[in-house]
C-alpha positions in Angstrom: -17.4 -16.4 12.8 -17.2 -19.6 10.7 -14.1 -20.4 8.8 -14.0 -19.0 5.2 -12.9 -20.8 2.1 -9.6 -19.1 1.6 -9.6 -20.1 -2.1 -12.8 -18.2 -3.0 -13.1 -14.6 -4.1 -14.3 -12.4 -1.2 -18.0 -11.6 -1.1 -18.1 -9.4 2.0 -17.2 -5.7 2.5 -14.5 -4.6 4.9 -13.6 -1.2 6.3 -10.6 -0.7 8.6 -8.5 1.8 10.5 -4.7 1.3 11.0 -2.5 3.0 13.5 1.3 3.1 13.3 4.0 5.1 15.0 7.5 6.3 14.2 10.3 7.3 16.6 13.4 9.1 15.5 12.8 8.2 11.8 11.4 9.5 8.6 8.2 7.6 7.6 7.9 9.0 4.1 10.3 11.7 2.9 9.4 14.1 0.2 12.0 14.0 -2.6 11.0 17.5 -3.8 11.7 19.0 -0.3 15.1 17.5 0.5 13.5 14.3 1.8 11.9 16.2 4.7 9.0 14.2 6.4 5.8 15.1 4.6 3.9 17.8 6.4 0.5 19.5 6.0 1.4 23.2 5.9 -1.9 24.3 7.5 -2.2 21.9 10.4 1.5 20.8 10.7 0.3 17.2 10.9 2.6 14.7 9.3 1.3 12.4 6.6 2.4 9.4 4.5 1.0 8.6 1.1 -1.0 5.5 0.2 1.8 4.5 -2.2 4.3 4.5 0.7 2.1 2.1 2.7 1.4 -0.2 -0.4 5.2 -0.4 -1.1 5.8 -1.7 2.4 3.0 -4.2 2.1 4.4 -5.4 -1.3 7.8 -5.9 0.3 6.3 -7.8 3.2 4.4 -10.1 0.9 7.6 -10.9 -1.0 9.2 -12.0 2.3 6.3 -13.9 3.6 5.6 -15.9 0.4 9.2 -16.4 -0.4 9.7 -18.6 -3.5 6.0 -18.2 -4.4 6.6 -14.5 -4.9 9.6 -15.0 -7.2 9.4 -14.9 -11.0 9.4 -18.5 -12.2 12.0 -19.8 -14.7 9.2 -20.4 -17.2 5.7 -18.9 -17.1 2.7 -21.1 -17.3 -1.0 -20.6 -18.1 -1.8 -21.1 -14.3 -5.1 -22.8 -15.0 -6.9 -21.3 -12.0 -3.9 -21.3 -9.7 -2.9 -18.1 -7.9 0.7 -16.9 -7.6 2.1 -14.1 -5.4 4.7 -12.3 -7.6 4.9 -8.5 -7.2 4.2 -6.4 -10.4 5.5 -3.0 -9.2 9.0 -3.8 -7.9 12.4 -2.1 -8.0 13.9 -1.9 -11.4 11.0 -3.7 -13.1 10.4 -3.1 -16.8 6.6 -3.1 -16.9 6.1 -3.6 -20.7 8.3 -6.7 -20.6 6.4 -8.0 -17.6 3.1 -7.4 -19.5 4.5 -9.3 -22.5 5.0 -12.4 -20.3 1.2 -12.8 -20.1 0.8 -13.1 -23.9 3.8 -15.4 -24.1 2.4 -17.7 -21.4 -1.0 -17.8 -23.1 0.7 -18.3 -26.5 -1.3 -15.4 -28.1 -0.2 -12.4 -30.1 0.5 -9.4 -27.8 -1.4 -6.1 -28.1 0.8 -3.0 -28.4 -1.2 0.2 -28.1 -5.0 0.4 -28.4 -7.3 -1.4 -30.7 -8.3 0.9 -33.6 -11.8 1.6 -32.4 -10.8 2.2 -28.8 -10.4 5.7 -27.4 -9.9 7.5 -24.1 -12.4 6.9 -21.4 -13.6 9.7 -19.2 -12.7 9.5 -15.5 -16.1 10.9 -14.5 -19.1 12.8 -15.8 -17.5 16.1 -14.5 -14.2 15.5 -16.4 -13.6 17.9 -19.2 -14.2 16.6 -22.7 -11.2 15.1 -24.4 -10.7 14.5 -28.1 -11.1 10.9 -28.9 -7.8 9.7 -30.3 -7.2 6.8 -32.6 -5.1 4.1 -31.1 -2.0 2.6 -32.5 -2.7 0.0 -35.2 -2.4 -3.5 -33.8 -2.3 -6.9 -35.3 -5.8 -8.6 -35.6 -7.7 -5.6 -34.1 -10.9 -7.6 -34.0 -9.5 -9.9 -31.4 -7.4 -7.4 -29.5 -10.0 -6.9 -26.8 -10.4 -10.6 -26.1 -6.6 -11.0 -26.0 -6.3 -8.1 -23.6 -8.9 -9.6 -21.4 -7.1 -12.9 -21.3 -3.8 -11.2 -20.5 -5.5 -9.1 -17.8 -6.9 -12.2 -16.1 -3.4 -13.9 -16.3 -1.8 -10.8 -14.7 -4.4 -10.9 -11.9 -3.7 -14.5 -11.1 0.1 -14.2 -11.3 0.7 -10.9 -9.5 -0.6 -10.4 -5.9 -0.5 -6.6 -6.0 -2.4 -6.4 -9.3 -5.4 -8.4 -7.9 -5.2 -6.5 -4.6 -4.5 -2.9 -5.5 -5.1 -2.9 -9.3 -2.8 -1.6 -12.0 -2.7 0.3 -15.2 -1.1 -2.1 -17.7 -2.1 -0.4 -20.9 1.1 1.6 -21.6 2.9 0.0 -24.5 2.2 -3.7 -24.4 -1.4 -3.5 -23.4 -2.6 -6.0 -20.8 -5.6 -3.8 -19.8 -6.4 -1.8 -16.7 -7.4 -3.3 -13.3 -9.3 -1.6 -10.4 -8.2 -3.3 -7.2 -10.6 -4.2 -4.4 -8.3 -2.9 -1.7 -7.7 0.8 -1.3 -5.8 2.8 1.3 -5.9 6.4 2.2 -3.1 8.7 3.3 -2.1 8.3 6.9 -2.0 11.4 9.0 -0.4 12.1 12.4 -2.8 12.6 15.3 -0.9 15.7 16.5 1.3 18.2 14.7 4.9 17.1 14.3 8.1 19.1 14.4 10.7 17.4 12.1 14.3 17.4 13.5 17.4 17.8 11.3 20.8 16.4 12.2 24.1 16.8 10.5 26.0 13.5 9.8 29.5 12.8 8.7 31.2 10.0 6.8 35.0 9.7 7.2 35.5 8.8 3.6 34.9 10.2 0.1 33.7 8.7 -3.2 36.5 9.9 -5.6 40.2 10.4 -5.4 40.0 14.0 -6.6 37.7 14.8 -3.7 40.3 13.3 -1.3 43.1 15.4 -3.0 41.1 18.6 -2.6 40.5 18.0 1.1 44.1 17.1 1.7 45.3 20.2 -0.1 42.9 22.4 2.0 43.0 20.7 5.4 46.0 18.4 5.3 43.9 15.3 5.6 40.7 13.6 4.3 37.9 15.3 6.3 35.1 13.1 4.8 31.6 13.8 3.6 28.9 15.9 5.3 25.2 15.1 5.0 21.9 15.7 6.8 19.2 13.4 8.2 15.6 14.5 8.7 13.5 12.7 11.3 10.3 12.8 13.3 11.1 12.6 17.1 7.7 10.8 17.5 4.4 10.6 15.8 1.3 8.4 15.8 -0.3 8.1 12.4 -3.8 7.0 11.4 -4.9 5.7 8.0 -8.1 4.2 6.7 -8.7 1.3 4.3 -11.5 -0.3 2.3 -12.1 -3.7 0.7 -14.7 -3.7 -2.1 -15.8 -7.3 -3.0 -17.5 -6.1 -6.2 -14.0 -5.5 -7.7 -13.0 -9.1 -6.7 -16.0 -11.1 -7.8 -17.2 -12.1 -11.3 -15.6 -12.4 -14.7 -14.3 -8.8 -14.6 -13.1 -9.0 -11.0 -9.5 -9.6 -9.9 -10.2 -12.8 -8.1 -8.9 -11.4 -4.8 -9.6 -14.3 -2.3 -10.1 -14.6 1.4 -6.6 -16.1 1.4 -5.4 -12.9 -0.2 -7.2 -10.9 2.4 -5.6 -12.9 5.2 -2.2 -12.4 3.6 -2.9 -8.6 3.2 -3.6 -8.1 6.9 -0.6 -10.4 7.8 1.7 -8.3 5.6 0.3 -5.0 7.1 1.0 -6.2 10.6 4.5 -7.2 9.7 5.4 -4.5 7.2 7.6 -2.4 9.4 9.4 -5.5 10.7 10.7 -6.1 7.1 11.3 -2.4 6.4 13.6 -1.4 9.2 16.4 1.0 8.4 18.2 3.8 10.0 16.3 6.4 8.0 12.9 4.9 9.2 14.0 4.8 12.9 11.7 2.7 15.0 8.4 2.1 13.4 5.6 -0.2 14.4 2.1 -1.1 13.2 0.2 -0.8 16.5 -3.4 -1.8 15.7 -5.7 -2.6 12.8 -9.4 -2.1 13.6 -11.6 -4.1 11.1 -15.3 -3.8 10.5 -16.6 -6.9 8.6 -20.0 -6.7 6.8 -21.9 -9.9 6.2 -22.8 -8.7 2.7 -21.1 -7.4 -0.4 -23.1 -4.2 -0.4 -22.4 -3.5 3.3 -24.6 -3.0 6.3 -23.5 0.5 7.2 -21.9 3.6 5.7 -18.1 3.3 5.9 -17.5 6.7 7.4 -19.9 6.0 10.3 -18.0 2.9 11.2 -14.6 4.5 10.9 -15.8 7.3 13.2 -16.1 4.7 16.0 -12.3 4.6 16.2 -11.0 7.7 17.9 -7.5 8.8 18.8 -7.7 12.0 20.8 -4.9 14.4 20.2 -2.7 15.6 23.1 -3.4 19.1 22.0 -7.0 18.6 23.1 -6.1 17.4 26.6 -7.9 19.0 29.5 -4.6 19.1 31.5 -2.5 22.1 30.4 0.7 20.4 31.4 0.0 17.3 29.3 -1.3 19.4 26.5 2.0 21.2 26.3 4.2 18.1 26.6 5.1 16.5 23.2 4.5 12.8 22.7 7.6 10.6 22.7 6.2 7.1 22.8 3.0 5.1 22.2 2.4 5.2 26.0 1.4 8.8 25.6 -1.5 7.7 23.4 -2.4 4.3 24.8 -5.3 5.6 26.9 -6.4 8.1 24.2 -7.3 5.5 21.5 -10.9 4.4 22.0 -13.2 2.0 20.1 -17.0 2.2 20.2 -18.0 -1.4 19.3 -21.3 -1.3 21.2 -24.6 -1.3 19.3 -23.1 -2.1 15.9 -25.5 -2.3 13.0 -27.0 -5.7 12.3 -24.6 -7.7 10.1 -21.4 -5.8 11.1 -18.7 -7.4 13.2 -15.7 -5.7 14.8 -12.2 -7.2 15.1 -9.0 -5.7 16.6 -5.8 -7.1 15.0 -3.6 -8.8 16.0 -5.8 -9.6 19.1 -8.7 -11.1 17.3 -6.8 -12.8 14.5 -8.3 -16.2 15.2 -11.8 -14.8 15.3 -11.4 -13.1 11.9 -9.6 -16.1 10.4 -10.6 -19.1 12.5 -8.4 -21.5 10.6 -5.3 -19.2 10.8 -2.3 -19.0 13.1 -2.1 -16.2 15.7 -0.1 -13.3 14.2 
């Protein structure tokens, strides 16, 4: 595959499958269920949300890009340059971040909607909603053009906005962006059985807690807690890259360089997100199907079906079928790829193995 211009917006479609595993960790706890690992109640398969995976990719991008992902001391108009700051980050105040775009462009910011603008329907099947009048703004005739300028600035400045999109119209209105990269929930290949362990801390937070424990037991007993983990699980998720949301005046400008960074961050995301609660997690494989056109040369689901991970529960050997998985070795010979007879115009790559083939000018990751 010839080298791509990393500075140009992508003009090819990509579909991909990613596999990651967890050992003695919690890949995505549910805060409404005592932080238990998320579980499908019907199949007992574990799952992680797309937001969880995107959060880890954002964190990895910040580490990989370093100073380029940090907020500058003074914003600039960028003039075609791309930066790698992260929009959705911990303790961020989104309206104030939106306001930066208007300040950098030296234009009046837009608060609320232009007077003639109302709600848009999500789809033809959505129930009718009453069209509401937006908040009065300064210079409503130019509000739309100012919002478009701010939206473009936000796409150029924030990597996750031009990658995943963002709703930036709450309060200070910098518009809404549909991102070219989308990820599905990831689901475990086999059912999981979460484990719960009691943990102790030989200290307390407040003096009154210590006094109560001394009065009752004669010494400070500490604090009790619980930790929920998955002994082992292999998870599969799907992803899609739509070039039509990257190209053109209304596109985010997501480039081949951004795509390279995305896959790099996905490969490394668990390396930069290691913690005791996550246990041992690893991105095992990314299976990428590259189309040589923007429209695509085959239906996505047909390509994704070529990647199979056979559950242990479907093994022909009763002994192996009844033995729970405890490492990736239990699945290594159960992951198969049908890359024969691919449709014309579709190429297959396995990352990290085929990194140099997908990005000929890049380093091996």
